[in-house]
C-alpha positions as CSV (number, residue, x, y, z in Angstrom):
1,M,-107.2,164.2,5.5
2,P,-108.9,162.8,2.4
3,A,-111.7,164.2,1.0
4,E,-115.1,163.5,1.8
5,P,-117.0,161.2,-0.5
6,A,-119.7,162.3,-3.1
7,R,-123.0,161.8,-2.3
8,Y,-126.0,162.5,-4.3
9,L,-129.3,163.8,-3.7
10,L,-131.5,163.5,-6.7
11,W,-134.8,165.0,-6.8
12,D,-137.8,165.2,-8.7
13,V,-139.6,168.4,-9.7
14,D,-143.2,167.9,-10.1
15,G,-145.2,167.2,-6.8
16,T,-141.4,167.4,-5.1
17,L,-139.7,170.6,-5.4
18,V,-143.2,172.4,-6.8
19,F,-146.4,171.8,-6.9
20,N,-148.4,170.0,-10.1
21,G,-150.0,172.0,-12.3
22,A,-153.6,171.9,-12.1
23,D,-153.9,171.4,-16.2
24,A,-150.3,170.2,-16.5
25,G,-151.9,167.2,-18.8
26,N,-152.9,169.4,-21.4
27,L,-149.4,170.4,-22.5
28,Y,-149.0,167.0,-23.4
29,H,-152.0,167.0,-25.2
30,E,-151.4,170.2,-27.1
31,A,-148.1,169.5,-28.2
32,V,-149.2,166.0,-29.9
33,E,-152.1,167.8,-31.7
34,L,-149.2,170.5,-32.9
35,A,-147.0,167.5,-34.0
36,A,-150.3,165.7,-35.8
37,G,-151.4,168.5,-37.2
38,R,-155.2,168.1,-36.4
39,T,-157.2,167.9,-33.2
40,I,-157.3,164.9,-30.7
41,A,-159.9,163.9,-28.4
42,D,-159.7,162.5,-24.6
43,R,-156.6,163.7,-22.6
44,M,-154.7,161.1,-20.8
45,P,-155.4,160.8,-17.1
46,N,-153.0,160.1,-14.4
47,T,-149.5,161.0,-15.9
48,H,-147.8,161.4,-12.4
49,G,-144.7,159.5,-11.8
50,K,-144.2,159.1,-15.8
51,T,-141.4,160.7,-18.2
52,D,-142.2,162.8,-20.6
53,A,-141.1,160.9,-23.5
54,Q,-143.4,158.0,-21.7
55,I,-146.4,160.2,-21.9
56,L,-146.0,161.5,-25.1
57,A,-145.7,157.9,-26.5
58,E,-149.1,156.5,-24.5
59,T,-150.7,159.8,-26.0
60,L,-149.6,158.9,-29.4
61,A,-150.2,155.2,-29.2
62,H,-153.7,155.9,-27.4
63,H,-155.1,157.8,-30.6
64,G,-153.7,155.1,-33.4
65,L,-150.5,158.3,-34.4
66,P,-147.3,156.6,-35.4
67,D,-144.5,157.1,-32.3
68,T,-142.4,158.7,-35.6
69,L,-144.2,162.1,-34.2
70,R,-142.6,161.5,-30.9
71,Q,-139.8,163.9,-31.2
72,A,-141.7,166.9,-33.1
73,A,-144.2,166.4,-30.1
74,A,-141.3,166.8,-27.9
75,L,-140.3,170.2,-29.2
76,H,-143.6,171.6,-29.2
77,L,-144.0,170.4,-25.9
78,D,-140.3,172.3,-25.0
79,E,-141.9,175.2,-26.8
80,L,-145.1,175.7,-25.1
81,S,-143.5,175.3,-21.6
82,R,-141.0,178.4,-22.8
83,L,-144.4,180.5,-24.0
84,R,-145.9,179.7,-21.0
85,H,-142.7,180.7,-18.4
86,E,-142.6,183.8,-20.9
87,R,-146.4,184.6,-19.9
88,G,-145.8,184.0,-16.2
89,E,-147.5,181.0,-16.0
90,H,-145.4,179.6,-13.1
91,R,-145.5,176.4,-10.1
92,T,-145.7,177.6,-6.8
93,L,-142.7,176.3,-5.0
94,C,-143.3,173.5,-2.2
95,P,-143.0,174.6,1.6
96,G,-139.6,173.9,2.4
97,A,-137.8,173.1,-1.0
98,D,-135.5,175.7,-1.2
99,A,-134.1,175.4,2.6
100,A,-133.8,171.8,2.3
101,L,-131.7,171.9,-0.9
102,R,-129.4,174.4,0.8
103,A,-129.6,172.1,3.8
104,A,-128.4,169.1,2.1
105,A,-125.6,170.8,0.5
106,A,-124.4,172.0,4.0
107,H,-124.3,168.3,5.1
108,G,-121.9,167.6,2.1
109,W,-124.5,166.4,-0.7
110,T,-124.7,167.3,-4.3
111,N,-128.2,168.1,-5.6
112,G,-129.0,166.8,-8.4
113,L,-132.6,166.1,-10.1
114,L,-133.8,162.9,-11.5
115,T,-137.1,164.1,-13.1
116,G,-139.4,162.9,-16.1
117,N,-139.2,166.5,-17.2
118,G,-136.6,167.8,-20.0
119,R,-133.6,169.9,-18.8
120,Q,-135.4,172.9,-20.0
121,R,-138.8,172.2,-18.7
122,S,-137.2,171.4,-15.4
123,A,-135.5,175.0,-15.6
124,Y,-138.6,176.8,-16.6
125,K,-140.7,175.4,-13.4
126,L,-137.9,176.2,-10.9
127,A,-136.7,179.4,-12.3
128,G,-140.9,180.6,-12.3
129,A,-141.3,178.7,-9.0
130,G,-138.5,181.2,-7.6
131,L,-135.9,178.9,-7.2
132,D,-132.1,179.4,-7.4
133,L,-131.2,177.3,-10.4
134,E,-127.3,177.6,-8.7
135,L,-128.7,175.1,-5.7
136,I,-128.7,172.3,-8.5
137,D,-125.8,170.7,-10.0
138,W,-127.0,170.3,-14.1
139,D,-124.4,168.4,-15.1
140,R,-125.4,165.5,-12.1
141,S,-128.7,165.7,-13.5
142,F,-130.9,163.1,-15.0
143,F,-133.9,164.1,-17.2
144,G,-136.7,161.7,-18.9
145,D,-137.3,163.7,-22.2
146,T,-135.9,160.6,-24.1
147,T,-136.4,157.8,-21.8
148,L,-139.8,155.9,-21.6
149,V,-138.4,154.0,-18.3
150,R,-138.0,155.9,-15.4
151,A,-135.9,153.5,-14.0
152,D,-133.5,153.7,-17.0
153,L,-132.8,157.1,-15.6
154,T,-131.7,156.1,-11.9
155,R,-129.5,153.1,-14.1
156,R,-127.9,155.6,-16.0
157,A,-127.4,157.6,-12.7
158,A,-125.7,154.6,-11.1
159,A,-123.4,154.1,-13.9
160,A,-122.1,157.8,-14.2
161,L,-122.1,159.1,-10.4
162,D,-119.1,158.5,-8.5
163,G,-120.7,157.9,-5.2
164,P,-123.8,156.8,-3.6
165,A,-127.2,158.4,-4.5
166,V,-130.7,158.9,-2.7
167,I,-134.1,159.8,-4.8
168,V,-136.1,162.0,-3.1
169,G,-139.7,162.1,-4.9
170,D,-143.6,162.0,-4.9
171,T,-144.7,158.8,-6.4
172,P,-144.7,155.1,-6.2
173,N,-142.7,155.1,-9.6
174,D,-139.9,157.3,-8.0
175,G,-139.3,154.2,-5.2
176,V,-139.9,151.8,-8.1
177,A,-136.7,153.4,-10.3
178,A,-134.5,154.0,-6.9
179,D,-134.8,150.5,-6.0
180,A,-134.0,149.6,-9.8
181,A,-130.4,151.2,-9.1
182,G,-130.3,150.2,-5.5
183,F,-130.8,153.6,-4.2
184,A,-132.2,154.8,-0.9
185,F,-135.5,156.7,-1.3
186,I,-137.2,159.6,0.5
187,A,-140.8,159.9,0.1
188,V,-142.8,163.3,0.1
189,A,-146.3,163.7,0.1
190,T,-146.7,167.0,-1.8
191,G,-147.9,165.4,-5.0
192,A,-150.5,163.5,-6.4
193,F,-150.0,160.3,-3.8
194,A,-151.3,159.9,-0.3
195,R,-148.9,158.9,2.7
196,D,-150.2,155.2,2.8
197,D,-149.1,155.0,-1.1
198,L,-146.2,156.1,-0.6
199,A,-145.2,154.0,2.8
200,A,-145.9,151.1,0.7
201,T,-142.7,151.5,-1.1
202,S,-139.1,150.9,-0.2
203,A,-139.1,154.5,1.3
204,R,-136.8,155.2,4.6
205,V,-139.2,157.9,5.5
206,V,-142.5,159.8,4.2
207,L,-142.3,163.5,4.9
208,D,-145.6,165.3,4.6
209,D,-143.8,168.1,3.1
210,L,-140.2,169.4,3.1
211,Q,-141.2,171.9,5.5
212,S,-142.3,169.9,8.5
213,G,-140.4,167.1,7.3
214,H,-137.1,169.2,7.3
215,G,-135.5,167.1,10.4
216,A,-136.7,163.8,9.4
217,L,-134.8,164.4,6.1
218,L,-131.8,165.3,7.3
219,A,-131.8,162.6,9.8
220,A,-132.6,159.8,7.2
221,L,-129.6,161.3,5.0
222,A,-127.7,160.8,8.3
223,D,-128.5,157.7,8.8
224,L,-127.3,156.2,5.4
225,P,-123.8,154.6,4.9
226,A,-121.2,156.8,3.3
227,R,-120.7,154.2,0.4
């Protein structure tokens, strides 16, 4: 019998697999301060759904700082994330996340990430929340630490993957990015956006969370074509 075609479930991290941090924006702000070598005021609001690179670029521009500092700020962001992780300042896993990943794999889906975070920051957040990192195919994951536009990540995924992909995320921007690559989108309302905001996207289904929505998630995946 021919092998089953590859199918990919690409998960966002913040607000989808782990709850958003109460002071998540402060880390970007501190990274820019370290790169600039001085204190800056006015933390940037509403970073949800943006990539790390986009948030750093917007923060630099907001404060009249050159974009040439973005690479240094990104290095500081990784280091600050490592220190926070080692201090035991961890995120909390969203309800049902572990079971959803395992069930998707059991139904033939490869679990990857498509996230605004970088690879190391993603690993710190997921491991700190208690998720088994072996549940993720890290070679078929896509990270936003060097990409200003989230839709560029889904376009990159479409070019790299050898089968159809589905985006699971908690922001309307996840839906926009899915649409840009012709991917299906499944929304989960454990982030900063309400169900109505997510229902206004192209989402096949909006889940309250991955625990109560476990069956609906699997049903939505089963309804998708294999190719």
